[in-house]
Legacy VTK file of the C-alpha trace (Angstrom):
# vtk DataFile Version 3.0
C-alpha trace
ASCII
DATASET POLYDATA
POINTS 90 float
-39.438 3.305 28.158
-35.648 3.007 28.053
-34.292 -0.467 28.621
-31.870 0.991 31.187
-34.800 2.310 33.208
-36.779 -0.917 32.633
-33.880 -3.018 34.024
-32.791 -0.385 36.526
-32.832 -2.499 39.682
-30.854 -5.313 38.045
-28.297 -2.884 36.576
-27.963 -0.963 39.832
-27.322 -4.217 41.695
-24.536 -4.997 39.259
-22.994 -1.538 39.665
-23.144 -1.851 43.442
-21.319 -5.189 43.281
-18.695 -3.633 41.021
-18.341 -0.739 43.485
-17.807 -3.257 46.275
-15.152 -4.995 44.264
-13.358 -1.713 43.601
-13.448 -0.867 47.297
-11.854 -4.252 48.002
-9.125 -3.524 45.462
-8.449 -0.163 47.074
-8.255 -1.768 50.544
-5.954 -4.492 49.263
-3.602 -1.947 47.750
-3.691 0.210 50.894
-2.956 -2.820 53.032
-0.017 -3.802 50.890
-1.598 -7.067 49.750
0.273 -9.488 47.558
0.288 -8.265 43.963
-1.148 -11.574 42.697
-4.161 -11.103 44.980
-4.622 -7.530 43.783
-4.382 -8.642 40.155
-6.964 -11.322 40.772
-9.345 -8.743 42.250
-8.715 -6.341 39.343
-9.473 -9.128 36.886
-12.747 -9.798 38.708
-13.682 -6.125 38.454
-12.860 -6.146 34.764
-15.065 -9.189 34.247
-17.899 -7.605 36.165
-17.672 -4.379 34.188
-17.631 -6.328 30.926
-20.698 -8.245 32.066
-22.487 -4.975 32.750
-21.387 -3.630 29.377
-22.705 -6.743 27.643
-26.028 -6.548 29.444
-26.627 -2.878 28.506
-25.327 -3.364 24.980
-27.472 -6.469 24.356
-30.606 -4.670 25.444
-29.611 -1.650 23.376
-29.265 -3.813 20.313
-32.638 -5.445 20.899
-34.490 -2.187 21.622
-32.832 0.325 19.310
-31.488 -1.744 16.408
-33.326 -5.034 15.940
-36.759 -3.626 16.778
-36.355 -0.308 14.940
-38.968 -0.310 12.142
-37.430 2.584 10.209
-34.511 1.424 8.064
-32.669 4.782 8.204
-32.806 4.915 12.014
-31.805 1.251 12.221
-28.759 1.978 10.008
-27.844 4.997 12.172
-28.082 2.964 15.339
-26.020 0.168 13.812
-23.316 2.649 12.886
-23.424 4.033 16.417
-23.009 0.564 17.951
-20.074 -0.150 15.631
-18.482 3.110 16.794
-19.031 2.074 20.415
-17.384 -1.284 19.742
-14.361 0.499 18.344
-14.157 2.563 21.523
-14.566 -0.485 23.755
-11.852 -2.446 21.957
-9.147 0.199 22.436
LINES 1 91
90 0 1 2 3 4 5 6 7 8 9 10 11 12 13 14 15 16 17 18 19 20 21 22 23 24 25 26 27 28 29 30 31 32 33 34 35 36 37 38 39 40 41 42 43 44 45 46 47 48 49 50 51 52 53 54 55 56 57 58 59 60 61 62 63 64 65 66 67 68 69 70 71 72 73 74 75 76 77 78 79 80 81 82 83 84 85 86 87 88 89
């Protein structure tokens, strides 16, 4: 079973909180809120998204890299994760 499906309720709860944070950012912008307040909310969204990313990535590493018994598949998954890191860091 996929770790995303296994942790589905936890991950969905995180995404719903992120969605709520984004709605708050949208409302703040629409209401003409102070830019410092909007920036603070955006930073909170970024932190929440990074937390979600870390959760999914950590489980991916455990399930598909560390626990992969076949060396070739483990190497392929490692290369894939490195590629993902490069994308995330842009």
